[in-house]
C-alpha positions in Angstrom: -63.4 94.3 170.9 -64.3 90.8 170.3 -67.8 89.6 169.3 -69.0 86.0 169.8 -71.8 84.6 167.6 -73.3 81.3 168.5 -75.4 78.9 166.6 -76.7 75.4 166.6 -79.1 75.4 169.4 -82.7 74.1 169.3 -85.0 71.4 170.5 -83.9 67.7 170.4 -85.3 64.6 171.7 -83.7 62.7 174.6 -80.8 60.6 173.1 -80.3 63.0 170.3 -77.4 65.1 169.2 -76.7 68.9 168.6 -73.7 70.7 167.5 -73.1 74.2 168.8 -70.8 76.7 167.1 -69.2 80.0 168.1 -67.2 82.3 166.0 -65.1 85.1 167.3 -64.6 88.3 165.3 -63.3 91.7 165.7 -60.0 93.2 166.7 -58.3 89.9 167.6 -54.7 89.5 168.3 -54.8 86.1 169.9 -57.5 83.8 171.5 -56.6 82.0 174.5 -58.9 79.5 176.1 -62.4 79.1 174.7 -65.2 77.3 176.5 -68.8 76.6 176.9 -70.9 77.4 179.9 -74.6 76.8 180.5 -77.3 78.0 182.8 -80.5 76.2 183.6 -83.5 78.0 185.1 -82.9 78.7 188.8 -79.3 77.4 188.6 -75.9 79.1 188.5 -74.0 79.3 185.4 -71.6 76.3 185.2 -68.7 75.2 183.0 -69.4 72.5 180.5 -66.2 72.2 178.6 -63.1 74.3 177.6 -60.2 74.0 175.4 -56.9 75.9 175.3 -55.2 77.3 172.3 -53.0 74.3 172.3 -55.9 72.0 172.2 -56.0 70.8 175.9 -59.6 70.1 177.0 -61.6 70.0 180.3 -65.0 68.7 180.9 -67.7 68.8 183.5 -68.1 65.3 185.0 -71.8 65.4 184.0 -71.0 65.7 180.2 -67.8 63.4 180.0 -68.2 60.8 177.3 -71.1 62.5 175.9 -69.9 66.0 174.7 -66.8 66.9 172.7 -65.3 70.3 172.4 -63.0 71.3 169.5 -61.8 74.4 168.1 -60.6 75.7 164.6 -57.9 78.3 165.0 -58.0 79.3 161.3 -61.7 80.2 161.7 -61.7 81.5 165.3 -64.5 79.0 166.1 -65.1 76.7 168.8 -67.5 73.9 168.7 -69.5 71.7 171.0 -70.7 68.2 169.9 -73.3 67.1 172.1 -74.4 63.5 172.0 -76.9 61.2 174.0 -78.5 64.4 175.2 -80.6 64.3 178.5 -83.3 66.5 179.7 -81.0 67.8 182.4 -78.8 69.3 179.6 -81.6 71.7 178.9 -80.1 75.2 179.4 -78.9 78.4 177.8 -75.5 77.6 176.6 -73.0 80.5 176.5 -69.7 80.7 174.6 -66.7 82.4 176.4 -63.2 83.4 175.4 -60.1 84.9 176.8 -58.7 87.1 174.3 -56.1 89.7 173.6 -57.0 92.4 171.1 -54.9 94.6 168.9 -54.6 97.3 171.3 -52.9 94.7 173.6 -55.7 94.6 176.1 -56.8 91.1 177.6 -60.1 90.3 178.9 -62.9 87.8 178.7 -65.7 87.9 176.3 -69.1 86.2 176.4 -71.7 85.2 173.7 -75.2 86.2 174.1 -76.4 82.6 174.7 -78.1 79.9 172.7 -81.1 77.8 174.1 -80.8 74.1 174.1 -83.9 72.2 175.0 -84.1 68.4 175.5 -87.6 67.1 175.6 -89.8 64.5 174.1 
């Protein structure tokens, strides 16, 4: 099993910045793609950004130029730097990874979610 622990959310004013972190632990053999999703009230969960183990990134159009995803493979951690935040970025942000564990099983794992609120 793999556990994902998220941190870094909170309340920020429009135009501000936050940095989310997500550390994976457990019976990890390899972490493949890692990513961040978000879900606002009354809306479906959507991809925000993802990054492969090789460092290739993908972003939702709504966050391009404002958010940056990165990962530290030595720490099994993925980050999301969020700048120029807007009220519409308010949501619960979830970390996700595709991982192979030491028993050779491969599946996706999700973090519990971290609230980000952008408001004046």
